[in-house]
C-alpha positions in Angstrom: 104.7 111.7 117.4 101.0 111.7 116.6 101.8 111.1 112.9 104.0 108.1 113.9 100.9 106.6 115.7 98.7 107.3 112.7 101.3 105.6 110.5 101.4 102.6 112.8 97.6 102.3 112.7 97.6 102.6 108.9 100.3 100.0 108.5 98.5 97.6 110.9 95.2 98.1 109.1 97.0 97.3 105.8 98.3 94.0 107.4 94.9 93.0 108.8 92.8 94.1 105.7 95.1 94.0 102.6 92.3 94.5 100.1 90.7 97.5 101.9 91.9 101.1 101.3 93.0 103.2 104.3 92.6 107.0 104.2 94.6 109.2 106.6 93.9 112.9 106.1 90.6 113.4 104.3 88.1 111.2 102.6 86.9 112.7 99.4 83.5 112.6 97.8 82.7 109.5 95.9 85.0 107.2 97.9 84.7 103.5 97.3 83.5 101.1 100.1 84.8 99.3 101.9 87.4 101.6 103.3 88.9 102.9 106.6 89.5 106.5 107.6 91.8 107.3 110.6 90.6 110.4 112.5 92.8 111.8 115.3 90.4 113.0 118.0 92.4 114.5 120.8 95.7 114.6 122.6 96.3 115.2 126.3 99.5 115.7 128.1 100.2 115.5 131.8 103.4 116.5 133.5 105.1 113.9 135.5 108.3 113.9 137.7 111.2 115.9 136.3 111.2 116.2 132.5 108.8 113.3 131.9 105.4 113.8 130.3 102.5 111.4 129.9 100.6 111.8 126.5 97.3 110.1 125.5 96.5 110.1 121.8 92.9 109.3 121.0 91.8 108.1 117.5 88.5 107.1 115.8 89.0 104.6 113.0 85.9 104.7 110.7 85.0 101.7 108.7 82.6 102.1 105.8 81.2 98.6 104.9 80.7 97.1 101.5 76.9 97.3 101.8 74.8 99.5 104.0 73.4 97.8 107.1 75.9 94.8 106.9 75.9 94.1 110.7 77.5 90.7 110.3 80.4 92.2 108.3 80.9 95.0 110.8 80.9 92.5 113.7 83.7 90.5 112.0 85.7 93.8 111.5 85.1 94.7 115.2 86.5 91.4 116.3 89.6 91.8 114.1 90.2 95.4 115.2 89.9 94.7 118.9 92.8 92.3 118.8 94.6 93.6 115.8 95.0 97.2 116.9 95.9 96.3 120.5 99.6 96.6 119.6 101.0 98.9 116.8 104.4 100.1 115.8 105.4 103.7 116.5 108.7 104.0 114.7 110.9 101.2 116.1 108.8 100.9 119.3 105.8 98.7 119.9 102.9 100.5 121.8 99.7 99.1 123.3 96.3 100.6 123.2 95.2 101.6 126.7 91.5 101.6 125.8 89.5 100.3 122.8 85.8 100.4 122.0 83.6 100.1 119.0 80.1 101.4 118.1 78.0 101.7 115.0 76.3 104.9 114.0 74.4 105.5 110.8 75.8 102.4 109.1 79.4 103.4 109.9 81.6 101.5 112.4 83.5 103.8 114.8 86.5 102.1 116.5 88.0 104.3 119.2 91.5 103.6 120.6 93.7 105.5 123.1 97.5 105.1 122.9 99.5 106.3 125.8 103.1 107.3 125.5 105.7 108.4 128.1 107.8 111.3 126.7 111.2 112.3 128.0 112.1 115.8 127.0 115.7 117.0 127.0 116.4 119.9 129.4 118.6 122.8 128.7 122.2 122.1 129.7 123.2 124.4 132.6 126.9 124.7 133.4 127.6 123.6 136.9 128.7 126.2 139.5 132.4 126.6 139.8 132.7 127.3 143.5 130.4 127.3 146.5 131.2 129.1 149.7 129.2 128.1 152.7 129.3 129.5 156.2 127.7 128.0 159.2 127.6 128.9 162.9 126.5 126.8 165.8 124.8 128.6 168.6 125.7 127.7 172.2 
C-alpha cells in the first residue's frame, strides 16, 4: 500500500513537472538539478471497530532547484505542490492529503504530506456452530 502511494506521488509529480526527473528509492552522487526525491518518513496504524484499521502515511518530497538559493523558483514549486499533491491516485482510488506543509532547509525544498487510508482486513472464516442448547430457569 505504501508503494502504491509513492507511485501515485511520482505519477502526479510527472504530470505537474514533466521536464523534471523524479527519484524514488535513492538519489545517487552527481544527480542533476532540478529533481524531486520522494522519501517515505513514517507510517502509523490505529485499530478501529472490528477489522478496520486507520493508516497514516507520511512523506517528504525533496526538491533540488536549478540554482542554489532560487527562492522565487521554490515558491512557485511550493504553490504547485500544495494544490497539485492534494489528491493522488492509489491504484484505482483517489486519496486526499490530510496535511501538507513546506519548508526550505539548506537550499532544498521539503514538502511534507500525510495520506490517510482506511484499511479493511479480511478475518479468518470460522464455521458457524451447528447446534446450541440453552437452559433457563425463572425463580419464583
